[in-house]
C-alpha positions in Angstrom: 36.3 -2.4 0.8 32.8 -3.7 0.5 31.3 -0.8 2.5 33.3 1.9 0.6 31.4 1.3 -2.7 27.9 2.0 -1.4 29.2 4.9 0.7 30.8 6.5 -2.4 27.6 5.9 -4.3 25.6 7.6 -1.6 27.8 10.7 -1.7 27.6 10.7 -5.5 23.8 10.6 -5.4 23.7 13.4 -2.9 26.0 15.6 -5.1 23.8 14.9 -8.2 20.7 15.8 -6.2 22.2 19.0 -5.0 23.2 19.9 -8.6 19.7 19.1 -9.9 18.1 21.2 -7.1 20.5 24.1 -8.0 19.7 23.9 -11.7 15.9 23.6 -11.3 15.9 26.4 -8.7 17.8 28.7 -11.2 15.6 27.8 -14.2 12.3 28.2 -12.4 13.6 31.5 -10.9 14.4 32.8 -14.4 10.9 31.7 -15.5 9.4 33.7 -12.6 11.3 36.8 -13.7 10.3 36.3 -17.3 6.6 36.3 -16.5 6.8 39.0 -13.9 4.5 42.0 -14.3 6.3 44.2 -11.9 8.4 47.1 -13.3 10.5 47.1 -10.2 11.8 44.3 -8.0 10.5 40.9 -9.1 8.5 39.7 -6.2 5.0 39.2 -7.5 5.5 36.3 -9.9 4.9 32.7 -8.8 8.3 31.8 -7.5 8.3 28.1 -8.2 11.9 27.8 -7.3 11.0 28.1 -3.6 8.7 25.1 -4.1 11.7 23.1 -5.4 13.8 24.0 -2.4 11.3 23.1 0.3 10.2 19.9 -1.4 13.8 18.8 -1.8 14.7 19.3 1.8 11.5 17.5 3.0 12.1 14.5 0.6 15.9 14.1 0.6 17.2 15.9 3.6 18.8 19.2 4.7 21.9 18.7 2.6 19.9 19.8 -0.4 19.8 23.3 1.0 23.3 23.6 -0.6 21.6 23.3 -4.0 19.1 26.1 -3.0 22.0 28.3 -2.0 23.8 27.7 -5.3 20.7 28.1 -7.4 19.6 31.3 -5.6 23.1 32.8 -5.7 23.6 32.3 -9.5 20.0 33.5 -10.0 20.7 36.7 -8.0 24.1 37.4 -9.6 22.8 36.9 -13.2 19.8 39.2 -12.4 22.0 42.1 -11.4 22.0 41.8 -7.6 25.4 42.6 -6.0 27.6 39.9 -4.6 27.0 40.6 -0.9 23.2 40.9 -1.2 23.2 37.7 -3.3 25.1 35.7 -0.7 22.8 36.9 2.2 19.6 36.3 0.2 20.8 32.8 -0.8 21.8 32.0 2.8 18.4 33.1 4.1 16.4 31.1 1.5 18.4 27.9 2.1 18.1 28.2 5.9 14.4 28.8 5.7 13.9 25.7 3.6 15.7 23.8 6.4 13.4 25.4 9.0 10.2 24.6 6.9 11.3 21.0 6.4 12.2 20.6 10.1 8.8 22.0 11.3 6.8 19.9 8.8 8.6 16.7 9.7 8.3 17.4 13.4 4.6 18.3 13.5 3.2 16.2 10.6 0.2 14.1 11.6 1.1 10.8 9.9 4.0 9.0 8.3 2.5 9.8 4.9 3.7 13.2 3.7 0.3 14.1 2.4 -3.3 14.0 3.5 -5.7 16.7 4.6 -4.1 17.4 7.9 -0.6 17.5 6.6 -1.6 19.7 3.6 -3.2 22.1 6.1 0.0 22.0 8.2 2.2 22.5 5.1 0.0 25.5 3.9 0.1 27.1 7.3 3.9 26.8 7.5 4.3 28.3 4.0 1.9 31.2 4.5 2.5 32.1 8.1 6.1 31.0 8.9 8.5 30.4 6.0 7.5 33.0 3.5 6.7 35.8 5.9 10.2 35.4 7.3 11.7 35.1 3.8 9.9 38.3 2.7 10.9 40.3 5.8 14.5 39.1 5.9 15.0 39.3 2.1 13.7 42.9 1.9 15.6 43.8 5.0 18.8 42.7 3.3 17.9 44.6 0.1 17.1 47.7 2.2 20.3 47.4 4.1 22.3 47.4 0.9 20.1 50.3 -0.4 18.5 48.3 -3.1 15.0 49.4 -2.1 13.7 52.5 -0.4 12.1 52.4 3.0 8.8 53.6 1.7 8.5 50.5 -0.6 9.7 48.0 2.1 6.3 46.6 3.1 4.9 46.7 -0.4 7.9 44.7 -1.6 7.7 42.4 1.4 3.9 41.6 0.9 4.3 40.9 -2.8 7.4 38.8 -2.1 5.5 36.9 0.5 2.5 36.2 -1.8 4.6 35.4 -4.9 6.8 32.9 -3.1 3.8 31.4 -1.3 2.1 30.8 -4.6 5.2 29.0 -5.9 5.4 26.8 -2.9 1.7 26.1 -2.4 1.3 24.5 -5.8 4.6 22.9 -6.4 5.5 21.3 -3.1 2.4 19.1 -2.9 2.9 18.1 -6.6 6.5 17.0 -5.9 5.6 15.2 -2.7 3.0 13.3 -4.6 5.4 12.5 -7.4 8.0 10.9 -5.0 5.7 9.2 -2.6 3.0 7.7 -4.9 3.5 5.4 -7.8 2.6 7.3 -11.0 1.2 5.2 -13.8 2.3 6.5 -17.2 -1.1 5.7 -18.7 -2.9 7.8 -16.1 -0.4 10.6 -16.5 -0.7 10.7 -20.3 -4.4 10.1 -20.7 -5.9 11.7 -17.5 -3.6 14.0 -15.6 -1.9 15.9 -18.5 -5.1 16.4 -20.6 -7.1 17.7 -17.6 -4.2 20.0 -16.7 -4.1 21.3 -20.2 -7.9 22.0 -20.1 -7.4 23.8 -16.8 -4.6 25.9 -18.4 -6.7 26.7 -21.4 -9.9 27.6 -19.5 -7.9 29.8 -17.1 -6.2 31.6 -19.9 -9.5 32.2 -21.7 -11.1 33.5 -18.5 -8.3 36.1 -18.3 -8.7 36.8 -22.0 -12.4 37.3 -21.5 -11.7 40.1 -19.0 -10.2 42.1 -21.9 -13.7 42.6 -23.3 -15.4 43.8 -20.1 -15.1 46.8 -17.9 -12.0 46.7 -15.7 -14.1 47.2 -12.6 -15.6 43.7 -13.2 -12.3 42.0 -13.9 -11.7 40.4 -10.5 -15.4 39.5 -10.3 -15.1 37.6 -13.6 -12.0 35.8 -12.3 -14.0 34.3 -9.5 -15.4 32.0 -12.1 -12.2 30.0 -11.6 -13.4 28.9 -8.2 -16.2 26.6 -9.6 -13.6 25.2 -12.0 -11.3 24.4 -9.2 -14.0 22.8 -7.2 -15.0 20.6 -10.2 -11.4 19.4 -10.6 -11.1 18.8 -6.9 -14.3 16.8 -6.5 -14.0 14.6 -9.6 -10.3 14.4 -10.1 -7.6 12.3 -8.5 -5.2 14.1 -6.2 -2.4 13.9 -8.9 -4.7 15.4 -11.5 -5.8 18.3 -9.2 -2.3 19.4 -8.1 -1.1 19.3 -11.7 -4.2 21.3 -12.8 -3.6 23.9 -10.1 0.0 24.2 -11.2 -1.1 24.7 -14.9 -3.8 27.2 -13.8 -1.2 29.3 -11.9 1.1 29.4 -14.9 -1.8 30.3 -17.2 -2.9 33.2 -14.9 0.6 34.8 -14.8 1.3 34.1 -18.5 -2.0 35.9 -19.3 -1.1 38.8 -17.1 2.5 39.1 -18.5 1.1 39.1 -22.1 -1.2 42.0 -21.0 -4.3 40.3 -22.3 -6.2 40.8 -19.1 -8.1 44.0 -18.6 -6.2 45.4 -15.7 -5.9 49.2 -16.2 -4.2 49.7 -12.9 -1.8 46.8 -13.5 1.2 48.5 -11.9 -0.6 49.3 -8.7 0.3 47.4 -5.6 -3.3 46.7 -4.5 -4.0 45.1 -7.9 -1.1 42.7 -7.5 -2.2 41.9 -3.9 -5.8 41.2 -5.0 -4.6 38.9 -7.9 -2.1 37.1 -5.7 -4.7 36.6 -2.9 -7.1 35.3 -5.5 -4.6 32.7 -6.8 -3.6 31.8 -3.2 -7.2 31.2 -2.4 -7.7 29.1 -5.5 -4.7 27.0 -4.6 -5.7 26.6 -1.0 -9.3 25.7 -1.7 -8.3 23.2 -4.4 -5.7 21.5 -2.2 -7.7 21.4 0.9 -10.8 20.1 -0.8 -9.1 17.4 -2.9 -7.1 16.0 0.0 -10.1 16.2 2.3 -12.0 14.1 -0.2 -9.0 11.8 -0.7 -8.9 11.2 3.0 -12.6 10.5 3.0 -12.2 8.0 0.1 -9.4 6.3 2.0 -11.6 6.0 5.1 -14.5 4.6 3.1 -12.2 2.1 1.4 -10.8 1.1 4.8 -14.3 0.6 6.1 -15.3 -1.5 3.1 -12.2 -3.7 3.7 -13.0 -4.0 7.4 -16.6 -4.9 6.5 -15.3 -7.7 4.2 -12.9 -8.9 6.9 -15.7 -8.9 9.4 -17.9 -11.0 7.0 -15.0 -13.4 6.6 -14.5 -13.6 10.4 -18.3 -14.2 10.9 -18.2 -16.9 8.2 -15.3 -18.6 10.0 -17.0 -18.2 13.3 -20.2 -19.8 11.9 -18.1 -22.6 10.4 -16.4 -23.2 13.8 -19.8 -23.3 15.6 -21.1 -25.7 13.0 -18.1 -28.0 13.6 -18.5 -27.9 17.4 -22.2 -28.3 17.3 -22.5 -31.0 14.7 -19.2 -32.6 13.6 -17.9 -33.1 17.1 -21.3 -34.5 18.2 -21.3 -37.4 15.8 -18.2 -39.2 16.9 -18.9 -38.6 20.5 -22.4 -40.2 19.9 -20.7 -43.3 18.6 -18.2 -43.4 21.5 -21.0 -42.9 24.1 -23.3 -45.4 22.4 -20.9 -48.3 21.9 -19.3 -47.8 25.3 -22.7 -48.0 27.0 -23.3 -51.3 25.1 -20.0 -52.6 26.4 -20.9 -51.5 29.9 -24.4 -52.9 30.0 -24.2 -56.0 27.8 -20.5 -57.0 27.9 -21.4 -60.2 29.7 -23.7 -61.2 26.9 -21.3 -60.3 24.1 -18.8 -62.8 22.6 -15.1 -61.8 22.2 -15.5 -60.8 18.5 -18.4 -58.5 19.2 -16.4 -56.9 22.1 -13.5 -56.4 19.7 -15.7 -54.8 17.1 -17.3 -52.4 19.5 -13.9 -51.5 21.0 -12.6 -50.9 17.4 -15.5 -48.6 16.6 -14.8 -46.6 19.8 -11.1 -46.5 19.0 -11.7 -45.3 15.4 -14.2 -42.6 16.6 -11.8 -41.4 19.3 -9.0 -41.1 16.7 -11.2 -39.1 14.3 -12.3 -36.9 17.2 -8.7 -36.3 18.2 -7.7 -35.4 14.7 -10.7 -33.0 14.5 -9.8 -31.4 17.7 -6.2 -31.0 16.6 -7.3 -29.4 13.4 -9.6 -27.0 15.4 -6.8 -26.0 17.7 -4.4 -25.4 14.7 -7.1 -23.4 12.9 -7.8 -21.3 16.0 -4.1 -20.8 16.5 -3.7 -19.6 12.9 -6.6 -17.1 13.2 -5.1 -15.6 16.4 -1.5 -15.6 15.1 -0.3 -17.9 17.9 1.4 -20.5 15.7 5.0 -19.6 15.3 6.8 -20.6 12.1 9.9 -22.7 13.0 11.5 -24.0 9.9 14.2 -26.7 10.1 15.9 -29.4 8.0 13.6 -32.4 7.7 14.0 -35.8 6.1 10.9 -36.2 4.0 10.8 -40.0 4.1 11.0 -40.0 8.0 8.3 -37.4 8.2 6.0 -39.3 5.8 6.6 -42.5 7.8 5.5 -40.8 11.0 2.3 -39.7 9.3 1.6 -43.1 7.8 2.1 -44.7 11.3 -0.7 -42.4 12.6 -3.3 -43.4 10.1 -2.4 -47.1 9.4 -4.9 -48.5 11.9 -7.8 -46.8 10.1 -6.5 -47.8 6.7 -6.1 -51.4 7.9 -9.7 -51.5 9.1 -10.8 -50.6 5.5 -8.3 -52.9 3.9 -6.5 -50.0 2.2 -2.8 -50.3 1.4 -0.5 -47.3 2.2 2.6 -47.1 0.0 5.5 -44.7 0.4 7.6 -44.2 -2.7 9.8 -41.3 -1.4 13.7 -41.7 -1.4 15.2 -41.5 2.1 17.8 -39.0 0.7 15.4 -36.0 0.3 15.7 -33.2 2.8 13.5 -30.1 2.9 13.6 -26.9 4.9 10.2 -26.5 6.5 8.2 -26.3 9.8 7.8 -29.9 10.9 4.5 -29.6 12.7 2.9 -27.6 9.9 3.9 -30.1 7.2 3.1 -33.1 9.4 -0.4 -31.7 9.9 -0.9 -31.0 6.2 0.4 -34.4 5.1 -1.7 -36.2 7.9 -4.8 -34.5 6.6 -4.1 -35.4 3.0 -3.4 -39.0 3.8 -6.5 -39.3 6.2 -8.7 -37.8 3.4 -7.3 -40.3 0.9 -8.1 -43.2 3.2 -11.6 -41.7 3.9 -12.6 -41.5 0.3 -11.0 -44.7 -0.9 -13.1 -47.9 -0.9 -12.1 -51.2 0.7 -9.2 -52.8 -1.0 -7.9 -49.5 -2.4 -4.5 -48.0 -2.5 -3.1 -44.7 -1.2 0.4 -43.7 -2.4 2.6 -41.0 -1.1 5.3 -40.1 -3.7 7.8 -37.3 -4.5 9.3 -35.6 -7.5 12.3 -33.3 -7.5 13.1 -30.1 -9.4 16.1 -27.8 -9.1 14.8 -25.9 -6.1 11.7 -27.7 -4.9 10.3 -31.1 -4.1 6.7 -32.0 -5.0 4.9 -34.3 -2.6 1.9 -36.1 -3.9 -0.8 -38.1 -2.1 -2.8 -40.2 -4.7 -5.7 -42.6 -4.2 -8.0 -44.6 -6.4 -11.1 -43.5 -4.6 -14.3 -41.8 -5.5 -12.7 -38.6 -7.0 -14.0 -35.1 -7.0 -16.2 -33.3 -9.6 -14.6 -30.3 -11.4 -17.4 -28.1 -9.9 -16.4 -28.9 -6.3 -12.6 -28.7 -6.8 -12.7 -24.9 -6.4 -14.4 -25.2 -3.0 -11.9 -27.6 -1.4 -9.5 -25.1 0.1 -12.0 -22.4 1.1 -13.4 -22.8 4.6 -16.2 -20.3 4.0 -17.6 -22.5 1.2 -18.8 -25.1 3.9 -18.0 -27.9 1.5 -17.6 -31.4 2.9 -18.7 -34.9 1.9 -19.0 -38.2 3.6 -16.4 -40.9 3.1 -16.8 -44.4 1.6 -17.8 -45.7 5.1 -20.0 -42.7 5.8 -17.1 -40.9 7.6 -17.9 -37.3 8.5 -15.9 -34.4 7.2 -15.6 -30.7 8.1 -13.8 -29.2 5.2 -11.4 -27.7 7.8 -8.4 -30.0 7.0 -7.8 -28.9 3.5 -8.0 -25.2 4.5 -5.3 -25.9 7.1 -3.2 -27.7 4.4 -3.3 -24.7 2.2 -2.4 -22.2 4.9 0.4 -24.4 6.3 1.9 -25.2 2.9 1.9 -21.5 1.9 3.5 -20.5 5.2 6.4 -22.8 4.1 6.7 -21.0 0.8 4.9 -23.7 -1.1 1.8 -24.3 -3.1 -0.9 -26.9 -3.1 -3.2 -28.2 -5.9 -5.3 -31.2 -6.9 -6.0 -33.3 -9.9 -9.1 -35.5 -9.7 -11.6 -37.4 -11.8 -14.9 -38.8 -10.6 -14.8 -42.5 -10.1 -11.1 -42.8 -10.7 -9.5 -41.0 -7.7 -7.6 -37.9 -6.7 -4.0 -36.7 -6.4 -3.2 -33.8 -4.1 0.3 -32.3 -4.6 2.2 -29.6 -2.7 5.6 -28.1 -3.1 8.4 -27.4 -0.6 11.8 -25.7 -0.9 14.9 -27.9 -0.9 17.2 -26.8 2.0 16.9 -23.1 1.1 16.3 -20.7 3.9 13.1 -18.8 3.4 
């Protein structure tokens, strides 16, 4: 029962789409007939209905060819074509839409439906495969049922080919863009439509201008539309350009149908062919140029993003080398120095001196170990080798484990560690990540708290999250420096109250590990009064 509802919805959506395709196909077909300038068979108008058909099968599947069949059949019947011819022409057009969609999806160069190479492929299929077949088969059907004479077969086929090609070339890219890119209403209203209206107006006026010149110069005057097309293509967005080409095509045929262009031989086949070829050339040049430039812009943006990523990687690499060259050197210097004193002068040292030297070596070793662990974790993150393994964790037990790791260092400074977390709180998180984050926060609190201070780890519950805080009454952080804390590239680090060295790596790890567990981390601090670092974790809810 649960699966029958979405299945029925799927069928309903398919039926609605088929009906929409059929209705749009019929309306645009009637529009083409209305602005046709032919006195015979309507084949030389921009047949946008064909664009609806091909775009629908590419976007939504072959089943939409049913809508093409219905729309073409009703269009043919209502235009005076006999029943048998209407059925055959409808069948041919719907099958050719399937063929065009299949070839485009099979040979397209990328998953994206558009782009320079795919537009070139689409234009080639329309001009050299789909529409030549449509024109030849359609006119063969009409000739077979004695609707056209043999002497007009090729004239009708060529004008059919060009008219249908014009309809598909301009409408299919526009529809593919509409359904594959997110259109912003503001851009549509204030950029795309106004520019398209200007393109319509200029095209219409250019055709109107030919009325006042000698007819032998008409086609030459119309070539002025090419610079207009290039301007739109270079400076406009792809959405603006395809909409402008659509409006220019409509303007051209409206102007011709209103007989405002100076075309004395308007009923001659060669005039139609020249006009159609001019419009096809305008469409092709505009589409190819705009998508070529769009691809170039995408490549440039990708290169800029890669450059930024490389800069970040270099900054991280420099930070890593700095840590290895400097921050690892300091604790090892202490270890080597005091171990040499014990080796060479242990006989002259009393018990207390020996214990002090051993304690310094122990503290330096633990600091070095923590630094190495942070380095390994950071390197693992950069290489994607750390696998996220969330599990149910008792927050108190995890906190106790962390406190046990740092209590020796805290005791040496006389710092109290207090846990005020109920033992009943469970979270759903990666244990090692949260343990590392909490260990770094507690270690930092100890580092920046003077002798006799207090570090408190507490928690606060909300409906869906728990907030874990590590607070100290140490030196605090200036507001200017707070923004640098979690950014490894800022190279921000300070010495602790006992001159302990810092790398700035620990807090970067905290941020990344907490965010991988669907949490956030932030800090409140005041100079001279202490700091409170807080992070959130989900309560037993699977991420």
